[in-house]
C-alpha positions, 0 to 999 in steps of 0.5 A: 882896523880903525880905532873907532871900529875897534872901540865899538867892538870892545864896547859891544863885547863889554856891554853884553858880557856877564860879570864872569865873562868880564872877569875872564877878559880882565884876567887875560888882559892882565896876564898878557900885559904882565907877560909882555913886561916880564918877557921884554925885561927878561930878554933884555937883561939876558942879552945885555949880560950875555957872554957870547964869547964861547959856545954853551954846548962845547965851550968852543970860541969859534962862533959867529952871529947867526941871525935873530929869532922871532923876538929880535934876540941875537942867535949864534952858530958854533963852527965846531959843533954846528949847534945854534944858541942864543942868550936864553940857552941854558937858562930857566927859559930854555925849551919852555913853552910857558910864559915868563910871568908864570916863572915869576909867580912860581919862583915867588911861591917857591920861596914862600915855602908853598907845596908843589901842588900850591905852587902849581895852582899859583903858576897855572901848571901841572904838579909834575911840571911843578916838580920839574921846575922846582928841581930845575931852579935849585939846580941853577942855584947850585950851579952858581956855586962854581962862579962864586967869588972870594968876598971882601970887606963887610959881608952879609949872611942870610938863609932861606929855610923853607924851600919844599922839594916834595909834594903836598901829600908827601909833606902832610904824611911827614908832618904827622910823623915829625913836627918842627923843622922838616927834613924835606926842606932845602936851605938856600944860603947866601953871602953878599959883600959891600961890592955886590959879590955873592956866594949862593949855595943850595945846602942839604935838607933839614936845619943847617949846621955850622959844619956845613956853613963852614964847608960852604964859606971857608974859601970864600970869606977871608979872616979880614972880613967883617961879617953881619948876620942874624942871631942864628947860633950856627952863624956865631960858630961859623964866624969863630971857625973862620976867625972873622969879626 
């Protein structure tokens, strides 16, 4: 289609559209642009950092390249189990029909401490899907623990205390029974050293205690490290137990 004809059609649509229709057009264009940016960046990042030396299904190293998908991403075939896979296999984007920008908005909402219902509204998904996504994200974070390195030199500690794992109605009923720190919230604790090595762990519900922190970090933070944290009492006890500065 020639540019002039295309521009004439766009002008005709805009000139005859109501304010509500203009807003719908604006939102759809904005979502399309955002999704294109996130989709390109996410797939590029996954491809650049993907370890294609083994099959994610059976861990066999007998794999070959097997063409590309409709987005240009390299696919692989395992000669042992005959299954195919790509750089997004096993990631949050596996088997999802939702757009990358919806995941981005949902993850932001999750770490803002929103309820499942609120996160669902923000991301444009149903509440059952919201529950599924929340547990999938926490599961991925928990899996990161298996590859956590031993930290060195200066280590920075922090935590996120407001990741809600139940529906808004459930939380409202709980709040009537108990004020203060909710026992229905999960903690995500993180340590990062000056070399950008990270330890990430999803902890138990409720307020985090020094005993749990010690269990997480005892084999990850040597006594030779210098630890930087906030004024949380549990951190002071942790540093004493780890015998670090």
